[in-house]
C-alpha positions as CSV (number, residue, x, y, z in Angstrom):
1,X,140.7,129.4,96.0
2,X,138.5,129.6,93.0
3,X,138.6,127.5,89.8
4,X,136.8,128.5,86.6
5,X,136.7,125.5,84.3
6,X,136.6,125.9,80.6
7,X,136.8,123.5,77.6
8,X,140.3,123.6,76.1
9,X,140.9,123.7,72.3
10,X,140.4,120.5,70.3
11,X,144.2,119.9,70.2
12,X,144.0,119.3,74.0
13,X,141.1,116.9,73.8
14,X,140.8,114.9,77.0
15,X,142.4,117.5,79.2
16,X,140.8,119.8,81.7
17,X,141.5,123.6,81.7
18,X,140.8,126.4,84.1
19,X,141.6,129.7,85.5
20,X,142.8,129.4,89.1
21,X,142.7,132.2,91.7
22,X,144.2,132.1,95.2
23,X,143.8,134.8,97.8
24,X,147.0,135.9,99.5
25,X,148.5,133.2,101.7
26,X,145.9,130.6,100.5
27,X,146.7,127.3,98.9
28,X,145.6,123.9,97.6
29,X,146.5,120.7,99.4
30,X,148.7,117.9,98.2
31,X,147.4,116.3,95.0
32,X,148.7,113.8,92.4
33,X,148.4,114.5,88.7
34,X,147.6,111.6,86.5
35,X,149.4,113.2,83.5
36,X,150.9,116.5,82.4
37,X,150.0,119.8,83.9
38,X,150.8,123.1,82.3
39,X,150.6,126.3,84.4
40,X,150.9,129.9,83.0
41,X,151.0,132.6,85.7
42,X,149.1,135.8,85.1
43,X,149.5,137.5,88.5
44,X,151.2,136.9,91.8
45,X,153.8,134.3,92.9
46,X,152.7,130.6,93.3
47,X,154.9,128.4,95.5
48,X,154.9,124.7,94.7
49,X,155.9,122.1,97.3
50,X,158.6,120.7,94.9
51,X,160.4,124.0,95.2
52,X,159.2,125.6,92.0
53,X,158.4,129.3,92.3
54,X,156.8,131.1,89.4
55,X,156.4,134.8,88.6
56,X,153.9,136.5,86.2
57,X,154.7,135.4,82.6
58,X,156.3,132.2,83.7
59,X,155.1,128.8,82.6
60,X,155.8,125.3,83.9
61,X,155.1,121.9,82.4
62,X,155.0,119.1,84.9
63,X,155.0,115.5,83.8
64,X,152.6,114.3,86.5
65,X,153.5,113.7,90.1
66,X,152.5,115.0,93.5
67,X,152.6,118.6,94.9
68,X,150.7,121.3,96.7
69,X,150.7,125.0,95.9
70,X,150.2,128.2,97.8
71,X,150.2,131.9,97.2
72,X,152.6,134.3,98.9
73,X,151.5,137.6,100.4
74,X,149.6,138.6,97.2
75,X,146.8,137.0,95.3
76,X,147.7,134.6,92.5
77,X,146.0,134.0,89.2
78,X,147.1,131.4,86.7
79,X,145.8,129.4,83.7
80,X,146.2,125.6,83.8
81,X,145.5,122.6,81.8
82,X,145.9,119.1,83.2
83,X,145.0,115.5,82.6
84,X,143.3,114.9,85.9
85,X,144.3,114.8,89.5
86,X,143.4,113.4,92.9
87,X,143.8,115.0,96.3
88,X,146.2,112.9,98.6
89,X,147.6,113.0,102.1
90,X,151.0,114.5,102.5
91,X,153.5,115.5,99.8
C-alpha cells in the first residue's frame, strides 16, 4: 500500500487528503475514523469490511466509524479525504 499525501483545498481545511494505491490482494487493517471520509475510486475494486464494494467512478462518504479495506485481484487506486483515523484491533 502507498499513500501520497497532499494538502486539500481551503474549503476542506483541517482534513487530510491523499492518493491511495493497493497492489492486487493487498489491504489496510481495521482503523477507526474520527470524522468523515470521502473515497473516489480511480482504478480497481476496493472491498470494505462493512460490505461496501466500489468500482471505478464510484464515490462513498462515510460518517466516521471502523472498517478495513482490501483490493481484489487487480490493483486499486483511489483519492480520499478524511478527518483523521487510528489503527485498531479487529473490525
